[in-house]
C-alpha positions in Angstrom: 0.0 0.0 0.0 1.3 3.3 -1.0 0.5 6.6 0.8 0.4 9.9 -1.1 1.1 13.4 0.2 -2.6 14.0 1.0 -2.6 11.0 3.4 0.3 12.3 5.5 -1.2 15.8 5.7 -4.4 14.4 7.0 -2.6 12.4 9.7 -0.5 15.4 10.7 -3.5 17.7 11.0 -5.2 15.3 13.4 -2.1 15.2 15.7 -1.4 18.9 15.9 -2.6 21.2 18.7 -4.1 20.7 22.2 -7.5 19.8 23.2 -9.7 22.3 25.0 -9.5 20.3 28.2 -5.7 20.4 28.1 -5.7 24.2 27.6 -8.2 24.7 30.5 -6.0 22.6 32.8 -2.8 24.5 31.9 -4.5 27.9 32.2 -6.0 27.0 35.6 -2.6 25.8 36.9 -0.9 28.9 35.7 -3.6 31.1 37.4 -3.2 29.3 40.7 0.6 29.7 40.6 0.2 33.4 39.7 -2.2 34.0 42.6 0.2 32.2 45.1 3.1 34.3 43.8 1.2 37.6 44.2 0.0 36.7 47.7 3.6 35.7 48.8 5.0 38.9 47.3 2.5 41.1 49.1 3.1 39.3 52.4 6.9 39.7 52.0 6.5 43.4 51.3 4.2 43.9 54.3 6.8 42.1 56.5 9.5 44.3 55.2 7.5 47.5 56.0 6.8 46.1 59.5 10.5 45.5 60.0 11.1 49.2 59.0 8.4 50.3 61.4 10.1 48.5 64.3 13.5 50.0 63.3 11.9 53.5 63.2 10.4 53.1 66.7 13.8 51.9 68.0 15.6 54.9 66.4 13.0 57.3 67.8 13.3 55.8 71.3 17.1 56.0 71.2 16.9 59.7 70.3 14.3 60.3 73.1 16.6 58.5 75.6 19.5 60.8 74.5 17.2 63.8 74.9 16.3 62.5 78.4 20.0 62.1 79.4 21.2 65.4 77.9 18.2 67.5 78.8 16.7 70.4 76.9 18.9 73.3 75.9 19.0 75.8 78.8 17.4 73.3 81.2 18.9 71.1 83.8 15.7 69.1 84.3 15.9 65.5 83.0 12.9 64.5 81.1 11.4 63.6 77.7 9.9 66.1 75.3 6.1 66.9 75.7 3.5 66.1 73.1 3.9 69.5 71.5 7.3 68.4 70.1 5.6 66.1 67.6 4.9 69.2 65.5 8.7 69.7 64.9 10.4 66.5 66.2 13.7 67.2 64.4 14.1 70.3 66.5 14.0 68.2 69.7 15.7 65.1 68.4 18.9 66.3 67.0 20.4 64.3 64.1 17.3 62.1 63.7 16.7 60.8 60.2 13.4 62.2 59.0 12.7 58.8 57.5 12.5 57.4 61.1 9.6 59.7 62.0 7.8 58.9 58.7 6.0 55.6 58.5 7.1 53.4 55.5 5.0 53.8 52.4 2.7 56.3 54.1 2.5 58.4 51.0 3.2 61.4 53.3 6.8 62.2 52.6 6.6 65.9 53.3 5.1 65.7 56.8 5.8 63.7 59.9 3.5 60.7 60.7 4.7 61.0 64.3 1.6 62.3 66.2 0.8 63.1 69.8 -1.5 61.0 72.1 -4.5 62.8 73.4 -5.1 60.8 76.5 -3.1 59.2 79.3 -4.5 55.7 78.9 -1.5 53.3 78.6 -3.2 50.3 77.0 -3.0 49.6 73.3 -6.7 49.2 73.0 -7.6 52.6 74.6 -4.8 54.9 73.4 -6.2 57.8 71.5 -5.8 58.3 68.7 -5.4 54.7 67.6 -2.3 54.4 65.4 -2.7 53.3 61.8 0.0 51.7 59.7 0.8 55.3 58.6 1.2 56.7 62.1 3.3 56.5 65.3 1.6 57.8 68.4 3.9 59.4 71.1 2.6 59.6 74.7 4.9 61.3 77.3 3.7 61.0 80.9 4.4 62.8 84.1 5.3 61.0 87.3 1.7 61.0 88.3 0.6 59.3 85.0 -1.0 62.4 83.5 -0.3 63.4 79.9 2.7 65.7 79.5 1.6 68.4 77.0 3.8 71.5 77.7 7.4 72.2 78.2 6.7 73.3 81.8 5.8 69.8 82.8 8.3 67.1 83.7 7.9 64.2 81.3 9.3 61.2 83.2 8.4 58.3 80.8 6.9 57.7 77.4 5.2 55.2 75.3 5.2 54.9 71.5 2.3 53.0 69.8 2.5 51.6 66.3 0.4 49.2 64.2 2.0 46.4 62.2 0.6 45.9 58.7 0.9 42.1 58.5 -1.3 41.3 61.6 -3.0 44.8 62.2 -2.0 44.6 65.8 -1.1 47.7 67.8 2.2 47.5 69.8 3.5 49.6 72.6 7.2 50.6 73.1 8.1 51.8 76.6 10.9 54.2 77.7 13.8 52.9 79.7 13.0 55.2 82.6 9.7 54.1 84.1 
């Protein structure tokens, strides 16, 4: 039996391409892998920003401790700066990197995201205002536990509150001097 050119062409045409089922399976698998990759990437980015938040808080606290030790210019009273300092933190915290007082990816690069507390409650659930992932809340307190708002008051301890992006939990950082 002899095959002509038309016979081979018909056989080749039947064997070319993929079935619709095979294409659906491949597209589904690729979609699942793409979704897993995007989820892992976003989680990694959030963890990176959270690590930056923690480093920011530690840098701020270190500068506040230096302020406590050195005192304010013209004053021999040891203490932390009052809440009013959050308006111009670089004036009080010499040589602090402005990135440390700005939350990562806050979109607010021209202004500080370091804001004052408005109450003297020292629990993460009742601090006001509640920090967002774009804010750090500074709460200086006097010896009696009342909020330290003016330069005339002795601020004997502080708390800094911040929210992590990955788990949306608010954390509290305490001063060394309690």
